[in-house]
C-alpha positions as a Markdown table, in Angstrom:
| # | Residue | x | y | z |
|---|---|---|---|---|
| 1 | Met | -22.4 | -4.3 | 16.6 |
| 2 | Gly | -20.7 | -1.2 | 17.7 |
| 3 | Ala | -17.7 | -0.5 | 19.3 |
| 4 | Asn | -16.8 | -2.3 | 22.9 |
| 5 | Ala | -14.9 | 0.3 | 25.0 |
| 6 | Leu | -13.9 | -2.6 | 27.1 |
| 7 | Arg | -11.3 | -3.6 | 23.6 |
| 8 | Gly | -10.2 | 0.0 | 23.3 |
| 9 | Glu | -12.7 | 0.7 | 20.1 |
| 10 | Ala | -14.2 | 3.5 | 18.6 |
| 11 | Glu | -16.7 | 4.2 | 15.8 |
| 12 | Leu | -16.5 | 6.4 | 12.7 |
| 13 | Cys | -18.9 | 6.9 | 10.6 |
| 14 | Val | -18.1 | 7.0 | 7.0 |
| 15 | Ala | -20.5 | 7.3 | 4.0 |
| 16 | Gly | -23.5 | 6.3 | 5.9 |
| 17 | Ala | -22.3 | 3.6 | 7.7 |
| 18 | Arg | -21.0 | 3.3 | 11.2 |
| 19 | Leu | -17.2 | 1.6 | 11.2 |
| 20 | Val | -15.7 | 0.0 | 14.7 |
| 21 | Leu | -11.9 | 1.0 | 14.7 |
| 22 | Arg | -10.3 | -0.8 | 16.8 |
| 23 | Pro | -6.7 | -0.6 | 17.9 |
| 24 | Ser | -5.3 | -4.5 | 17.5 |
| 25 | Phe | -1.6 | -5.4 | 17.5 |
| 26 | Ala | -1.9 | -5.9 | 14.0 |
| 27 | Ala | -3.7 | -3.0 | 12.8 |
| 28 | Leu | -1.1 | -0.9 | 15.3 |
| 29 | Val | 2.0 | -2.6 | 13.5 |
| 30 | Ala | 0.5 | -1.8 | 10.2 |
| 31 | Ala | 0.3 | 1.4 | 10.8 |
| 32 | Glu | 3.4 | 2.0 | 12.8 |
| 33 | Ala | 4.7 | 1.1 | 9.4 |
| 34 | Glu | 3.6 | 3.7 | 7.4 |
| 35 | Leu | 3.9 | 6.4 | 10.2 |
| 36 | Gly | 6.7 | 5.5 | 12.2 |
| 37 | Pro | 6.5 | 5.2 | 16.0 |
| 38 | Leu | 3.6 | 5.6 | 17.6 |
| 39 | Phe | 5.3 | 6.9 | 20.7 |
| 40 | Ala | 6.1 | 9.8 | 18.2 |
| 41 | Leu | 2.6 | 9.7 | 16.7 |
| 42 | Val | 0.7 | 10.0 | 19.8 |
| 43 | Glu | 3.8 | 13.5 | 20.8 |
| 44 | Arg | 2.7 | 14.6 | 17.6 |
| 45 | Ala | -1.0 | 14.6 | 18.5 |
| 46 | Ala | -0.8 | 16.4 | 21.4 |
| 47 | Asp | 0.9 | 18.9 | 21.0 |
| 48 | Gly | -1.3 | 19.3 | 18.2 |
| 49 | Arg | 0.9 | 18.4 | 15.3 |
| 50 | Leu | -1.0 | 15.3 | 13.9 |
| 51 | Ala | -1.3 | 16.0 | 10.0 |
| 52 | Leu | -4.6 | 15.1 | 8.3 |
| 53 | Gly | -3.1 | 12.1 | 6.4 |
| 54 | Glu | -1.9 | 10.6 | 9.7 |
| 55 | Leu | -5.2 | 10.5 | 11.2 |
| 56 | Ala | -6.5 | 9.3 | 8.5 |
| 57 | Thr | -4.4 | 6.5 | 7.7 |
| 58 | Leu | -4.4 | 5.5 | 11.9 |
| 59 | Phe | -8.5 | 5.1 | 11.2 |
| 60 | Trp | -7.8 | 3.0 | 7.8 |
| 61 | His | -5.8 | 0.8 | 9.7 |
| 62 | Cys | -7.6 | 0.6 | 12.4 |
| 63 | Val | -11.0 | 0.1 | 10.7 |
| 64 | Lys | -12.5 | -3.6 | 12.1 |
| 65 | Asp | -13.6 | -5.8 | 9.4 |
| 66 | Arg | -13.5 | -3.3 | 6.8 |
| 67 | Pro | -16.0 | -3.6 | 3.8 |
| 68 | Asp | -14.1 | -4.6 | 0.3 |
| 69 | Ala | -15.6 | -1.4 | -1.5 |
| 70 | Leu | -14.5 | 0.7 | 1.1 |
| 71 | Ala | -11.0 | 2.8 | 0.1 |
| 72 | Arg | -8.9 | 4.5 | 2.2 |
| 73 | Glu | -9.3 | 8.0 | 0.8 |
| 74 | Asp | -12.8 | 7.3 | 1.7 |
| 75 | Val | -12.1 | 7.7 | 5.6 |
| 76 | Gly | -9.6 | 10.5 | 4.3 |
| 77 | Glu | -13.2 | 12.1 | 2.5 |
| 78 | Ala | -15.2 | 10.8 | 6.3 |
| 79 | Val | -12.7 | 12.7 | 8.2 |
| 80 | Val | -13.1 | 16.5 | 6.5 |
| 81 | Ala | -17.0 | 16.1 | 6.0 |
| 82 | Gln | -17.4 | 15.7 | 9.6 |
| 83 | Gly | -14.6 | 17.7 | 11.0 |
| 84 | Leu | -11.8 | 17.8 | 13.6 |
| 85 | Ala | -14.2 | 17.9 | 16.3 |
| 86 | Ala | -16.3 | 15.6 | 15.5 |
| 87 | Val | -13.8 | 12.7 | 14.6 |
| 88 | Thr | -11.3 | 14.0 | 18.2 |
| 89 | Pro | -13.3 | 11.5 | 20.7 |
| 90 | Ala | -12.2 | 8.3 | 18.6 |
| 91 | Leu | -8.6 | 9.6 | 18.5 |
| 92 | Arg | -8.9 | 9.8 | 21.7 |
| 93 | Ile | -9.7 | 6.5 | 22.3 |
| 94 | Leu | -7.1 | 5.0 | 19.9 |
| 95 | Leu | -4.2 | 7.0 | 21.4 |
| 96 | Gly | -5.6 | 6.1 | 25.0 |
| 97 | Gln | -5.2 | 2.5 | 24.2 |
| 98 | Ile | -1.3 | 2.7 | 21.9 |
| 99 | Leu | -0.1 | 4.6 | 25.4 |
| 100 | Gln | -2.4 | 2.4 | 28.1 |
| 101 | Gly | -3.2 | -0.5 | 26.6 |
| 102 | Arg | -6.0 | -3.0 | 27.4 |
């Protein structure tokens, strides 16, 4: 199953697999615990100051039904391999959900 736009989900390709990124409450709480307040994260992104590690961390926490074989580094490597331009649409969707909710 692909991403459900009605749930604010996005997709990320990692090692040839399409992963669904879902910004659930639990995922965002876990990301916030590691990255700090989500509003500050959104502000950094808007200012072009979102670090690569922060982006990968947000994606990691939002992976729905995370495969056991998936390592956090795989997500980061996928972001680097695809480039920021390719993963920006997924980031926009997640940041939009953080700001607007469902």
